[in-house]
C-alpha positions in Angstrom: 0.0 0.0 0.0 1.3 3.4 -1.0 0.9 6.5 1.0 0.8 10.0 -0.4 1.9 12.9 1.5 0.4 16.4 1.0 3.2 18.9 1.0 2.9 22.7 0.7 5.9 24.4 -0.8 6.9 27.3 1.3 8.9 30.0 -0.6 12.4 30.5 0.5 11.7 34.2 0.9 8.0 34.4 1.9 8.2 38.2 2.5 8.9 38.7 -1.3 6.0 36.5 -2.2 3.7 38.4 0.1 5.0 41.7 -1.2 4.4 40.7 -4.8 0.8 39.7 -4.1 0.1 42.9 -2.2 1.6 45.0 -5.0 -0.4 43.1 -7.6 -3.7 43.6 -5.6 -2.9 47.3 -5.2 -2.1 47.7 -8.9 -5.4 46.1 -9.8 -7.3 48.4 -7.4 -5.6 51.4 -9.0 -6.5 50.2 -12.5 -10.1 49.6 -11.4 -10.3 53.1 -9.8 -8.9 54.7 -13.0 -11.4 52.8 -15.1 -14.3 54.0 -13.0 -13.1 57.5 -13.0 -12.7 57.5 -16.8 -16.2 56.1 -17.2 -17.7 58.7 -14.9 -16.0 61.6 -16.6 -16.7 60.1 -20.1 -20.4 59.8 -19.2 -20.5 63.3 -17.9 -18.7 64.7 -21.0 -21.1 62.7 -23.3 -24.1 64.1 -21.4 -22.8 67.7 -21.7 -22.2 67.3 -25.4 -25.7 65.9 -25.9 -27.2 68.8 -23.9 -25.4 71.3 -26.1 -26.1 69.5 -29.3 -29.8 68.8 -28.6 -31.1 71.8 -26.5 -34.3 71.1 -24.7 -37.1 70.8 -24.2 -36.7 67.3 -25.5 -39.5 65.4 -27.3 -42.0 68.0 -26.3 -45.0 68.9 -28.5 -43.2 72.1 -29.4 -40.6 70.1 -31.2 -43.2 69.4 -33.9 -43.3 73.1 -34.8 -41.3 74.7 -37.6 -39.7 73.0 -40.6 -38.2 69.5 -40.2 -34.9 69.3 -38.5 -34.6 65.8 -37.0 -33.6 64.0 -40.2 -34.5 60.3 -40.5 -33.7 58.9 -37.1 -34.8 59.1 -33.5 -34.0 62.5 -32.0 -35.1 64.8 -29.1 -35.9 67.5 -31.7 -39.1 65.7 -32.5 -42.3 65.1 -30.6 -43.1 61.7 -29.1 -45.6 60.5 -26.6 -45.0 59.7 -22.9 -45.4 56.0 -23.5 -44.5 53.9 -26.5 -47.8 52.1 -26.9 -49.9 53.0 -23.9 -52.8 54.7 -25.5 -54.3 56.5 -28.5 -52.4 59.8 -29.0 -53.2 63.2 -30.6 -51.2 66.2 -31.7 -52.8 69.7 -32.2 -50.9 72.2 -34.4 -51.6 75.8 -34.9 -50.4 78.0 -37.8 -50.1 81.8 -38.2 -52.1 81.9 -41.4 -55.4 80.3 -42.4 -55.2 78.4 -45.7 -57.2 75.9 -47.7 -54.7 72.9 -47.7 -54.4 70.6 -50.7 -52.3 68.3 -48.7 -50.8 67.8 -45.3 -47.2 66.6 -45.0 -46.2 64.8 -41.9 -42.5 64.2 -41.3 -42.3 61.0 -39.2 -38.7 60.6 -38.3 -39.1 57.5 -36.2 -41.7 54.7 -35.8 -44.0 55.8 -38.7 -47.3 54.2 -39.6 -49.6 55.3 -36.7 -51.5 58.1 -38.4 -55.2 57.4 -38.7 -57.0 60.8 -39.0 -56.5 64.5 -39.4 -59.2 67.1 -38.7 -59.8 70.8 -38.8 -60.1 71.9 -35.2 -61.7 75.3 -34.8 -61.5 77.2 -31.6 -65.3 77.0 -31.4 -67.5 74.4 -33.0 -67.2 70.9 -34.2 -64.3 69.2 -35.8 -64.2 68.6 -39.6 -62.4 65.5 -40.9 -59.8 66.5 -43.5 -58.3 63.0 -44.0 -58.9 59.5 -42.6 -57.3 56.2 -43.5 -54.1 54.2 -43.3 -50.8 56.0 -42.9 -49.1 56.2 -46.3 -45.7 55.4 -44.6 -45.8 51.8 -43.5 -44.7 50.7 -40.0 -42.0 48.6 -41.7 -40.2 51.9 -42.7 -37.7 53.5 -40.3 -39.0 57.0 -41.2 -40.9 58.8 -43.9 -42.9 61.8 -45.1 -46.6 61.0 -45.3 -48.4 63.2 -47.8 -52.1 63.2 -47.0 -54.4 64.5 -49.8 -57.1 66.9 -48.6 -60.4 67.5 -50.4 -63.4 69.7 -49.4 -61.9 73.2 -49.5 -61.9 73.7 -45.7 -59.9 76.7 -44.6 -57.9 76.1 -41.4 -55.1 77.3 -39.3 -55.5 74.6 -36.6 -55.4 70.8 -37.2 -55.5 67.7 -35.0 -53.6 64.5 -35.8 -54.8 61.2 -34.4 -52.3 58.4 -33.9 -53.1 54.7 -33.2 -50.0 54.4 -31.1 -50.7 50.8 -29.8 -51.0 49.5 -33.3 -47.4 50.5 -34.2 -44.8 49.2 -31.8 -42.4 51.7 -30.3 -42.4 55.5 -30.0 -44.0 57.3 -33.0 -42.0 60.5 -33.4 -43.2 63.5 -35.5 -40.7 66.1 -36.5 -42.9 68.6 -38.4 -46.3 69.0 -40.0 -46.8 71.3 -43.0 -49.9 72.6 -44.8 -49.5 72.6 -48.6 -51.6 75.1 -50.4 -51.9 77.4 -53.4 -51.1 77.1 -57.1 -47.4 76.9 -56.4 -47.6 74.3 -53.6 -46.4 76.6 -50.8 -45.9 75.0 -47.4 -46.4 76.6 -44.0 -45.3 75.1 -40.8 -46.9 75.0 -37.4 -46.0 77.7 -34.8 -47.6 76.2 -31.8 -48.4 72.7 -30.7 -50.0 70.7 -27.9 -50.3 66.9 -27.4 -52.1 64.2 -25.5 -48.8 63.5 -23.8 -45.1 64.0 -24.3 -42.0 62.2 -23.3 -40.6 65.5 -21.9 -43.4 65.6 -19.3 -41.7 63.2 -17.0 -39.3 64.5 -14.4 -35.7 63.5 -14.4 -35.7 62.5 -18.0 -32.5 60.9 -19.2 -31.0 60.7 -22.7 -28.2 58.6 -24.0 -26.6 59.1 -27.4 -24.6 56.2 -28.8 -23.7 55.3 -32.3 -26.2 57.8 -33.8 -29.1 56.3 -31.8 -30.8 58.1 -28.9 -32.3 55.9 -26.3 -34.7 56.7 -23.4 
């Protein structure tokens, strides 16, 4: 029968071995601390760049006023609702001039396809439907400009857009809405806007910008 002995090799100079381990641990701690400091400063710098590049208020109804400026991707310079698919949404837009629109152009820079109806919304009196149907820009598109033909000769400077938000997954962002009118197809852009809800309503909103994509 053979017997095996468990032996533990003790370094000839244990204090050097202990010092080496302590130095290694301290070095790892320093590297970790430097990494955390870099990440914190990098996140702070990125946030400041985002704040300067995309001045607020972010994703508010007011971002749907004026000509398009958000391009063809998600951006805080467009309006979007508070929740992605929580409820039916609406967006009311007011213009400085009253015109008889031939068409309404809706710049959907992210999550298109939710438009279902547009109406003339007078300050007093009942709404008049200007367009109703399926959004010309399909939900499969990443963005698009929906041109809605208008008939009926209704003069307006205040319209209301209805969006079936639950039917189109994700946030349905709108950058600008123009009224096309006249023989030369002039376009005027909204100057004031209100909405059923806006992402910017929530307190302590955060924004991350990475690789050209903004995430909430």
